[in-house]
N, C-alpha and C positions, 0 to 999 in steps of 0.2 A: 376481442378486448384483452383476453388473457395473454395473447402473444405480444400485444403492445406493452403490457406490464412487465413481461419477461424481458423484452428488449430494453426497456427503460432501466430495469434492474441491472442487466448486463452492462449497459452503457455507464451507469454510475460506478459500478465495481471496476470496470476497465479504466475509467478516469482516475479513480483512487489508486489503483495498482500502477498506472502510468506515472502518477506523481511520486509514489514511493520508489519506483524503479529509477526515476530521474534523480531522486534524492540520493539513492545508493550510488548512482554513477557520479554525481557531483562530489559525494564524499570520497569516492575512490580516486577522483582526480584532484582532490584537495582544493576545491573551488573557492574562490574569493567570495565571501558572503557580503561584501560591499557591492557586488554586482547586482543590478536590479532583478535579473532573471533568477539567479541563484538564491537571492534573498526571498523572492516570491515563492519559489518552490519549497524552500525550507519552512517558511511561515505557513504556507497552505498545507503542507504535508504533516506538519507537527501535530495538528489536531487529530489526524488519523493514526499517527505513530505513538503519540503520548500515552494512550491507555495501556500499552503493552510494555511500558518502561520497566516494571519490576519482575517480569517473567524470567528473563535470563540476565546474565551479566551484561552490562551496558555496552562493553566493547571488548574486542580481542586484539591484542597487540602481538605482531610478528615482526621482529627486528624493529625497524623504524616506521612500519606501516600499522596504523590503527584502523580496525574495521568495526564500525558500529553495528551491533547485532539486532537491536530493537526493530529497525525497518524490515529485516528479514522475517522476524516473527510476525509482524503486522501483515506483511505480504502473504505469508502462508495462511494466516487467519482469514484474510479477505478472500483468498482463493477458495478455501473450504466453505466459508459462508455463502459465497456466490453459487457454488455447486449445490449445496443443501437447499438454498432458497429456490433455485431453478427447478430442482427435482420436486420440491413441495408444490410449487406453482403448477408444474406439469401434472402432478397427481390430481389436481382439482379440475383438470381439463376434461371435457366431455368427449374428446376425440379418441 
């Protein structure tokens, strides 16, 4: 049962991380937000990225390229949380 919970937790975190990585890629390509897929990715990932809005400056501009930093912070946070939760769940294992 514990292995199932760990797998479900990993699946959820990987799904969230995939959305955030797709958001970063779309931002890097300067995607058109009127496109249905790009709009869905941005709307869905916003609820996972928004809590990290004030931690760092929102964007970094290099020449004409603007890089949004908040998704990177969110991605790092979710990676750390996934690791900590998996280790906590493994510590309760009887194996």
